[in-house]
C-alpha positions as CSV (number, residue, x, y, z in Angstrom):
1,X,-15.2,-10.3,-26.6
2,X,-14.3,-9.6,-30.3
3,X,-10.7,-9.9,-30.8
4,X,-9.1,-9.3,-34.2
5,X,-5.5,-10.5,-34.8
6,X,-3.4,-8.6,-37.5
7,X,-1.6,-11.8,-38.0
8,X,1.5,-11.0,-40.6
9,X,3.0,-14.3,-40.4
10,X,0.3,-16.6,-40.5
11,X,-0.3,-19.5,-43.4
12,X,-2.1,-22.3,-44.0
13,X,0.8,-24.1,-44.4
14,X,2.8,-22.6,-41.9
15,X,4.6,-23.6,-38.5
16,X,4.6,-22.2,-34.7
17,X,2.5,-19.4,-36.2
18,X,-0.4,-21.5,-37.5
19,X,-0.5,-23.9,-34.8
20,X,-0.8,-21.1,-31.8
21,X,-3.3,-19.1,-34.1
22,X,-5.5,-22.2,-34.6
23,X,-5.5,-22.9,-30.8
24,X,-6.5,-19.2,-29.9
25,X,-9.4,-19.6,-32.6
26,X,-10.8,-23.0,-30.4
27,X,-9.6,-21.3,-27.3
28,X,-11.5,-18.3,-28.2
29,X,-14.8,-20.2,-29.3
30,X,-14.7,-22.7,-25.7
31,X,-14.3,-19.3,-23.5
32,X,-17.3,-17.1,-25.6
33,X,-15.0,-15.0,-27.4
34,X,-15.0,-14.2,-31.3
35,X,-11.6,-14.5,-32.6
36,X,-10.9,-13.3,-36.4
37,X,-7.2,-13.3,-38.0
38,X,-6.4,-11.0,-40.3
39,X,-3.4,-12.7,-42.7
40,X,-1.9,-12.0,-45.9
41,X,-2.5,-14.7,-48.6
42,X,-2.9,-15.4,-52.4
43,X,-6.2,-13.6,-52.6
44,X,-9.0,-11.7,-50.7
45,X,-11.3,-14.2,-49.0
46,X,-13.2,-14.5,-46.2
47,X,-13.1,-18.0,-44.5
48,X,-14.9,-19.7,-40.9
49,X,-12.2,-21.5,-39.2
50,X,-12.0,-23.6,-35.7
51,X,-15.0,-21.5,-34.3
52,X,-13.4,-18.3,-35.4
53,X,-13.0,-16.3,-38.8
54,X,-10.0,-15.9,-41.4
55,X,-9.9,-12.8,-43.5
56,X,-7.0,-13.2,-46.0
57,X,-5.4,-10.0,-47.4
58,X,-4.1,-10.6,-51.1
59,X,-0.4,-9.8,-50.8
60,X,2.5,-10.9,-53.0
61,X,4.2,-14.2,-51.7
62,X,7.5,-14.0,-49.9
63,X,10.3,-14.6,-52.4
64,X,12.4,-17.1,-49.8
65,X,9.3,-19.2,-48.7
66,X,6.1,-18.9,-50.6
67,X,3.9,-20.4,-48.0
68,X,4.0,-16.8,-46.9
69,X,2.7,-13.9,-48.3
70,X,3.7,-10.5,-47.5
71,X,1.4,-7.7,-45.8
72,X,1.5,-4.8,-47.4
73,X,-2.0,-3.1,-48.1
74,X,-2.9,-1.1,-45.1
75,X,-5.9,0.5,-46.4
76,X,-7.3,-3.4,-47.0
77,X,-6.1,-4.0,-43.3
78,X,-7.9,-0.9,-41.7
79,X,-11.0,-1.5,-44.0
80,X,-11.1,-5.4,-42.4
81,X,-10.9,-3.9,-38.8
82,X,-13.5,-1.3,-39.4
83,X,-16.0,-4.0,-40.8
84,X,-15.0,-6.4,-38.0
85,X,-15.2,-3.6,-35.1
86,X,-13.2,-5.4,-32.5
87,X,-13.0,-5.1,-28.8
88,X,-9.4,-5.7,-28.9
89,X,-6.9,-5.7,-31.5
90,X,-4.0,-7.7,-31.5
91,X,-0.6,-6.7,-33.5
92,X,1.4,-9.6,-33.5
93,X,4.5,-8.6,-35.4
94,X,7.4,-5.7,-34.8
95,X,7.1,-5.2,-38.6
96,X,4.0,-3.9,-41.0
97,X,1.6,-6.1,-39.3
98,X,2.2,-4.0,-35.9
99,X,2.2,-0.7,-37.4
100,X,-1.1,-1.6,-39.3
101,X,-2.8,-2.3,-36.2
102,X,-0.9,0.4,-34.2
103,X,-2.2,3.3,-37.1
104,X,-6.0,2.1,-36.9
105,X,-7.9,4.9,-35.7
106,X,-10.8,2.4,-34.1
107,X,-11.9,2.9,-30.7
108,X,-10.4,-1.1,-29.8
109,X,-7.7,-1.3,-27.0
110,X,-4.5,-2.5,-28.6
111,X,-2.2,-5.5,-27.5
112,X,1.4,-5.7,-29.1
113,X,2.2,-9.2,-29.6
114,X,5.7,-9.7,-29.2
115,X,7.1,-13.5,-28.8
116,X,10.4,-13.4,-30.6
117,X,13.3,-11.4,-29.8
118,X,15.3,-10.5,-33.1
119,X,18.5,-9.0,-31.3
120,X,18.8,-12.4,-29.2
121,X,17.7,-14.3,-32.1
122,X,20.5,-13.3,-34.7
123,X,23.0,-10.8,-33.2
124,X,23.4,-12.1,-29.8
125,X,23.9,-15.5,-31.1
126,X,26.3,-14.9,-33.6
127,X,28.3,-12.0,-31.7
128,X,27.1,-12.5,-28.0
129,X,30.4,-15.0,-27.1
130,X,32.6,-12.5,-28.8
131,X,31.6,-8.9,-27.3
132,X,28.8,-9.4,-24.9
133,X,25.0,-9.4,-24.7
134,X,25.3,-5.9,-23.4
135,X,27.5,-4.5,-25.9
136,X,25.0,-6.1,-28.9
137,X,22.2,-4.3,-27.2
138,X,24.1,-1.5,-27.1
139,X,25.2,-1.6,-30.9
140,X,21.1,-2.0,-31.5
141,X,20.2,1.2,-30.2
142,X,18.4,2.0,-32.9
143,X,16.4,-1.0,-33.6
144,X,15.4,-0.8,-29.3
145,X,13.9,2.9,-29.8
146,X,11.9,1.9,-32.9
147,X,10.6,-0.9,-30.7
148,X,9.5,1.7,-28.0
149,X,7.8,3.9,-30.5
150,X,6.1,1.0,-31.5
151,X,4.9,-0.3,-28.2
152,X,4.1,3.1,-27.0
153,X,0.9,2.7,-29.5
154,X,-0.2,0.0,-27.7
155,X,-2.2,-0.3,-24.1
156,X,-0.2,-3.6,-23.6
157,X,2.8,-5.5,-25.1
158,X,1.9,-9.1,-24.1
159,X,5.2,-11.6,-23.7
160,X,5.5,-14.9,-22.9
161,X,8.3,-15.3,-20.3
162,X,8.8,-12.8,-17.3
163,X,12.1,-12.6,-18.3
164,X,11.5,-11.3,-21.3
165,X,9.4,-8.8,-19.6
166,X,11.8,-7.8,-17.7
167,X,14.5,-7.1,-20.6
168,X,11.9,-5.1,-22.6
169,X,11.4,-2.9,-19.4
170,X,15.4,-2.6,-19.2
171,X,14.9,-1.4,-22.6
172,X,12.4,1.2,-21.7
173,X,9.4,-0.9,-22.8
174,X,7.1,-0.8,-19.5
175,X,4.0,-1.6,-20.8
176,X,5.0,-5.6,-21.1
177,X,2.7,-8.3,-19.5
178,X,4.1,-11.9,-19.5
179,X,0.9,-14.5,-20.3
180,X,3.1,-17.8,-20.1
181,X,2.4,-20.3,-23.1
182,X,1.4,-23.9,-21.9
183,X,1.8,-27.5,-23.0
184,X,-0.3,-30.8,-23.5
185,X,0.4,-32.3,-20.1
186,X,-1.7,-35.1,-20.6
187,X,0.7,-36.5,-23.4
188,X,4.0,-35.3,-21.5
189,X,4.3,-37.3,-18.6
190,X,6.4,-39.6,-16.7
191,X,3.8,-42.5,-17.3
192,X,4.8,-42.7,-20.5
193,X,8.5,-44.2,-19.8
194,X,9.2,-47.2,-21.1
195,X,12.8,-48.6,-21.2
196,X,12.3,-50.6,-24.4
197,X,12.5,-46.9,-26.4
198,X,15.2,-45.9,-24.4
199,X,17.1,-49.3,-25.5
200,X,16.1,-48.3,-29.2
201,X,17.3,-44.7,-29.3
202,X,20.8,-46.1,-27.6
203,X,20.8,-48.7,-30.4
204,X,20.5,-46.3,-32.8
205,X,23.3,-44.4,-31.1
206,X,25.7,-47.4,-31.8
207,X,24.8,-48.5,-28.2
208,X,23.2,-51.4,-28.4
209,X,25.5,-53.5,-26.7
210,X,25.7,-51.4,-23.6
211,X,23.6,-52.1,-20.5
212,X,20.7,-49.7,-20.9
213,X,20.1,-49.0,-17.4
214,X,23.3,-48.1,-16.8
215,X,24.0,-45.8,-20.0
216,X,22.8,-42.3,-20.3
217,X,20.6,-41.1,-23.2
218,X,20.5,-37.5,-23.8
219,X,17.3,-35.8,-26.2
220,X,17.6,-32.4,-27.9
221,X,14.3,-31.3,-29.6
222,X,15.9,-28.1,-31.5
223,X,14.9,-26.8,-35.4
224,X,18.1,-26.8,-37.0
225,X,19.2,-23.2,-36.9
226,X,22.1,-21.0,-35.9
227,X,20.0,-19.7,-32.7
228,X,19.3,-23.2,-31.6
229,X,23.4,-23.5,-31.1
230,X,23.1,-27.0,-32.2
231,X,26.9,-26.5,-32.8
232,X,27.6,-25.9,-29.2
233,X,25.5,-29.0,-28.2
234,X,27.2,-31.7,-30.3
235,X,31.0,-30.2,-29.4
236,X,29.4,-30.4,-25.7
237,X,28.5,-34.2,-26.2
238,X,31.5,-35.1,-27.9
239,X,33.9,-33.8,-24.7
240,X,31.4,-35.5,-22.2
241,X,31.0,-39.0,-23.7
242,X,34.7,-39.3,-23.2
243,X,34.1,-39.8,-19.7
244,X,31.3,-42.3,-20.0
245,X,29.5,-44.2,-22.8
246,X,26.3,-42.0,-23.4
247,X,24.1,-41.2,-26.3
248,X,22.4,-38.6,-27.4
249,X,19.0,-38.4,-30.0
250,X,18.4,-35.3,-31.7
251,X,14.8,-34.3,-33.3
252,X,14.1,-31.5,-35.8
253,X,14.6,-30.3,-39.1
254,X,15.8,-26.9,-40.5
255,X,18.2,-25.4,-43.0
256,X,21.2,-26.6,-41.2
257,X,19.8,-30.2,-41.6
258,X,22.3,-31.3,-43.8
259,X,25.2,-29.4,-41.6
260,X,24.1,-31.1,-38.1
261,X,24.2,-34.5,-39.8
262,X,27.4,-34.1,-41.3
263,X,29.0,-32.8,-38.0
264,X,27.3,-35.7,-35.9
265,X,28.3,-38.0,-38.3
266,X,32.0,-37.6,-37.0
267,X,30.8,-37.8,-33.0
268,X,30.4,-41.7,-31.8
269,X,26.8,-41.5,-29.8
270,X,24.7,-39.2,-32.1
271,X,21.7,-40.3,-33.7
272,X,19.7,-37.5,-35.6
273,X,16.5,-38.6,-35.8
274,X,15.0,-35.5,-37.7
275,X,11.8,-34.7,-38.0
276,X,9.5,-37.1,-36.2
277,X,5.2,-36.9,-36.7
278,X,4.6,-38.9,-34.3
279,X,4.0,-37.1,-30.9
280,X,3.3,-40.0,-28.6
281,X,7.1,-41.4,-29.5
282,X,8.5,-38.5,-28.8
283,X,6.9,-37.7,-25.6
284,X,7.3,-41.3,-25.0
285,X,11.1,-40.6,-25.7
286,X,11.5,-37.8,-23.2
287,X,9.9,-39.7,-20.1
288,X,11.9,-42.4,-21.0
289,X,15.6,-40.5,-21.4
290,X,18.2,-39.6,-18.6
291,X,18.5,-35.7,-19.5
292,X,17.6,-33.1,-21.7
293,X,20.2,-30.9,-23.8
294,X,19.4,-27.3,-25.2
295,X,21.4,-24.5,-26.7
296,X,18.7,-21.7,-27.4
297,X,19.6,-18.7,-25.6
298,X,16.6,-16.6,-27.4
299,X,13.7,-18.7,-26.6
300,X,11.0,-15.9,-25.1
301,X,9.1,-19.5,-23.6
302,X,10.8,-22.8,-24.2
303,X,7.6,-25.4,-25.0
304,X,10.3,-28.0,-25.4
305,X,11.7,-27.4,-22.5
306,X,8.5,-27.2,-20.7
307,X,7.5,-30.9,-22.2
308,X,10.9,-32.1,-20.9
309,X,10.1,-30.7,-17.3
310,X,6.4,-32.3,-17.4
311,X,7.9,-35.8,-18.5
312,X,10.1,-35.5,-15.3
313,X,13.2,-35.2,-17.6
314,X,15.9,-33.0,-15.9
315,X,17.7,-30.5,-18.4
316,X,20.9,-29.0,-19.0
317,X,20.4,-25.4,-20.4
318,X,21.7,-22.1,-21.2
319,X,21.9,-19.4,-18.3
320,X,19.9,-17.1,-20.2
321,X,16.6,-16.9,-22.5
322,X,13.2,-18.6,-21.6
323,X,14.9,-22.2,-21.2
324,X,16.8,-20.4,-18.1
325,X,13.1,-18.8,-16.8
326,X,12.4,-22.5,-16.7
327,X,15.3,-24.1,-15.1
328,X,16.1,-24.7,-11.3
329,X,18.7,-25.9,-9.5
330,X,16.5,-28.7,-7.9
331,X,16.2,-30.2,-11.4
332,X,19.0,-28.4,-13.7
333,X,22.1,-27.6,-14.4
334,X,22.9,-24.2,-16.7
335,X,25.9,-23.1,-18.5
336,X,27.1,-20.0,-20.2
337,X,25.3,-19.4,-23.6
338,X,27.5,-20.9,-26.5
339,X,30.1,-22.4,-24.2
340,X,30.6,-26.2,-25.1
341,X,33.2,-26.9,-22.4
342,X,31.3,-25.4,-19.6
343,X,28.1,-27.2,-21.1
344,X,29.8,-30.4,-21.0
345,X,30.7,-29.9,-17.3
346,X,27.0,-29.4,-16.4
347,X,25.7,-32.2,-18.2
348,X,28.4,-34.3,-15.7
349,X,27.0,-32.5,-13.0
350,X,23.8,-33.7,-13.8
351,X,24.5,-37.4,-14.1
352,X,26.2,-37.1,-10.7
353,X,23.2,-36.2,-9.5
354,X,20.1,-38.8,-7.7
355,X,17.9,-39.4,-11.0
356,X,14.7,-39.6,-8.6
357,X,15.3,-36.6,-6.9
358,X,15.7,-34.5,-10.2
359,X,12.6,-36.1,-11.5
360,X,10.5,-35.7,-8.1
361,X,11.8,-31.9,-8.5
362,X,11.0,-31.4,-12.2
363,X,7.7,-33.0,-11.8
364,X,6.9,-30.4,-8.6
365,X,7.6,-27.8,-11.4
366,X,5.4,-29.2,-13.6
367,X,2.5,-29.2,-11.6
368,X,3.2,-25.5,-10.1
369,X,4.9,-23.4,-12.7
370,X,3.6,-25.2,-16.4
371,X,0.4,-24.8,-17.4
372,X,-1.8,-25.8,-20.5
373,X,-2.2,-23.5,-23.9
374,X,-6.3,-23.4,-22.2
375,X,-4.5,-21.7,-18.8
376,X,-2.7,-19.7,-21.5
377,X,-5.6,-18.0,-23.6
378,X,-7.9,-17.9,-20.2
379,X,-5.2,-15.6,-19.1
380,X,-4.9,-13.8,-21.9
381,X,-8.3,-13.2,-22.7
382,X,-8.8,-12.1,-19.2
383,X,-6.1,-9.5,-19.4
384,X,-8.2,-8.3,-22.4
385,X,-11.0,-7.9,-20.4
386,X,-9.3,-5.9,-17.8
387,X,-8.2,-3.5,-20.8
């Protein structure tokens, strides 16, 4: 097949979208498909990339982040699609890119890619604890009507988790198909456990004198962004550590980094590692720690949660969202999203359970429920072939 991805938020120096698009280009070439990405950029040009192609369409830079450009020229997008003549067109955002793909009059099948729920990310994060998530959804009835109108223009809506497919079905979007993401399962494995790494992080947490084999180490990996609820995790850790010495190391970066570091300095046992480019160190840390702590209730899949599971690391996660979809009683404890007291209690419950049984159950999940990104793209392209 020839697949055209109208990718509104792809940029040469971008983050997660860039990573996903590059993986798709490589997977398409490996599986015998041609993937062509249509993206906004500083100039009109074509580029061969990783076995596929990028068609750049000139657009103005985004005011808040000049790495990205605005996809505004619908006529140019349609001209590019006319030239490409794809078998499948992907609309990879619910904004202009989605509508540009939907309104193209070519004969291709169309897939709406819905990898983020804006209502869960922002309004439910800010208001859910006050008025309830159902009430927030009701307040955003016009948005759901907008999304239904867009999704009806596509043959399929692709999401990364079954929970999100069910959520969309509850809002009247009945063409959603879950195609779960995957991870690098060779990198994230309990084989990488190293007690010296655990001892190092405990020392960074100010617990260098504590016996490492008796002192729990928690790990959190997150963008420093409101939807990730790092304040909930820090408050929960502050409560839980009163019962026994323990450490928490936090990996990540983002707009709230100054606030996170300031808040963490007030809590003994917390070390903010920030952004760590060494993925091997991150994998070894996950395999060497005692528990994974997570706050976001708005993720569509939960890649870092899957990485923790494949490392044999048990979880404490919210009871909704992509993280909850991956959790199971055998290796996880859940708590109401945003509730620091309940999160602290879940941490204590997890630490009271036999570590080896938790690890064994996590690895059973890793074997049967978590795939690789090759698995993800093979399933995605197979779904397109069925269309």
